[in-house]
C-alpha positions, 0 to 999 in steps of 0.5 A: 500499499502506498502512503506518499505521493513520492519517496526518497531519491537515493542514487543508484547505479545499474550495470549490465554485461553484454556478451559480444556476438560470435562471428558466423562466417562470411556469406560466400562460404556458405553459398559454396556449401551444399551440405544438408543436416543429416538428422532433419534434412535442413539446409545449413545456409538456411538455418544460419539465415533464420538465426540471423533474422531472429538476432535482428529482431530480438536484439533491439528488443532486449536493448530496448528492455535494458534501457527502459529498466535502467531508467526505471531504476534511476527515476524510481529507485525506491520502488525498484530496490528493496531496503536490504538492497540499498543498505550498503552504505550510510545515508544522509537524509538531507533536507537542509536547503529549503524554507518555511512556507505558509500552510493553513492545513497545519497543525495536524492535530490538536495537543489538548486531545492527545493525552501524551503531550506533556502539559509543559509543551502544550502552549495553547493549553497553557495560555498562548493566544497567537497561532501563527507559529503553527501555520508553517510547513518546511519545504525543502529545495530539492525534495518534496516531503509527502503529505502525511496520512495517519491511517496509511502510515499506521498500516505500514507500521503495523506489527512493528517496534519504533524506538526513540533514544535521547534526551527531552528533545527525543522525548518531545519527538516521541510525543509528537510521533504518537500524537500524529499517528493517533489521528488515524485511530478511531478508538482512541482508548486503544492507545495507551502506556503499557503501565499506565504511567503519566509521562514525565522527564525522570522515567527512563522508559516509556512504552505506548501501544497502539493495540489495534495495530500491534505497534509499540512506540518507545522512549528511552531516556539516555541523554549522553548515550554513553554510560554514566558512572561513579567516580573512581577511587582516589579521584580529585574532590571535585569529581562527583561522577564520570561519562565512560566514553567507551561504553554505551549506556547500560540499557543499550541491550533493550534498544536492539530488538527493534524496527527502527531506532532513532537517536539524539544527543546534544543539549546535555553536552555543555558545562552546566551539565558536566563540569559544573555538577562534578561530572568529568570524562573517563576512558578505560580506568583513567579520568580525563580531567583536561579533555574538552567537551567537543572531543569527549562528544566525538569519542562518545559518538564513535562509540555509539557508531561501534555499537551500531556496527556490533550490536544492531541487526541491519537486516531488520533494524533502521538506525537514524540519528537526528542532529542537534536542535538549536536553542534561541536564548536572548542571553543564555547566561541569564536564561532570557527568553524572547520568543519571536513572532515569525520564523527568522531565516537569517538566524545564525545556528552554526555558532551554537553547536559543532556537534551536528557536523561531527556526528554527520562525519561519523555516520558517513564513515559507518560501515553498517547503515545509518541515516542522518536527519539533518534538521538543525538548520531548519529548526534554527529559524523557528524561534517563534515555536518554543515554549517560552512563558507558555509552559506549565511552570510560569516562572520559568521561560523556555527557549530550548524546548518546543510547543506541540504541535509544532516543529518536532512534528516536521522532524517526524514527517521527515523521519517517516518519509525516509523510513517508509520509502523503503520496504518495512517488512 
């Protein structure tokens, strides 16, 4: 069943080897031979003539068929090749170049009718009056994001297990993903958190089940992806904990048996979440007190890439890494936050984080396939879509997290466009 009007366009190469026809002798030679075939009495020159006629007729047809097939695979690569045939190298699902265009068909759901949106992200429910930030759609320059159809997506994801791993930004994307899919569910009570838990930032594992579709959508809280640990013996007093850069989080074994894993890590790799809390880096048994955060992040992401190579079954599981989402603090040191009224296309996001480029370079070198979802630049211009003062904590302005519905919905449209452009079962 098709969901989207178009799929992703990854380049393909199709080659065919052709054997040169063997020479059949000169016509003069056959004219002077009047021998008959002993078995059926057919003249040899007549037999050769018939073969030549057949070659003359069939040859161009074969050439035409090969040409049409190659052209079809070039124009419609995702239809011509299944996922497993494509999974020879990592991919960059690049929608960087584009713009936000006005579209009054959005938003796609009502956050007050989706029980899986945290109260803190329900900006309209928390008193935000303007709705302009909801009326934008990301339009890539060289790619059309297919129009979202919840019912069809649910059918394609029937029987699957989708896992999001990361920090609160991943949790926001997870909530958005569930709310988007719930639009296609008639019996809303058939969608539930399996242990009946309310969504909070301290729970490490949450599972929402779509009973009618045998579909699980899960979130694992792992803000650094690598394993946190206690300070080694005889550490300096300022060291309260460590990040073991060469070991993935101890819950990583629970991520493996899934059909898609969407990773993200970035917002916690800052001094206020690390050094200022007494958390330093560790490699093997050695503390790395002088290691910079970018250097540590690069090692951690290389550890993640090695884990993907050794632990993930690439014939079943699609692996995604979503890049860093920019914040829009007017003055981050004083936590001053001003939410803009409209998208700001000239916002300079590159100074905020080198992490996106780092992990993109790592993914490009991976032998086990992974897909980069590069959403940094598209999100950078959306300072109008943050929670701001419309959270459940009125005293705290927030220019890091996003309102729902909002920008994370487009991260998921891009994710689904990539995921479902391949065969999923």
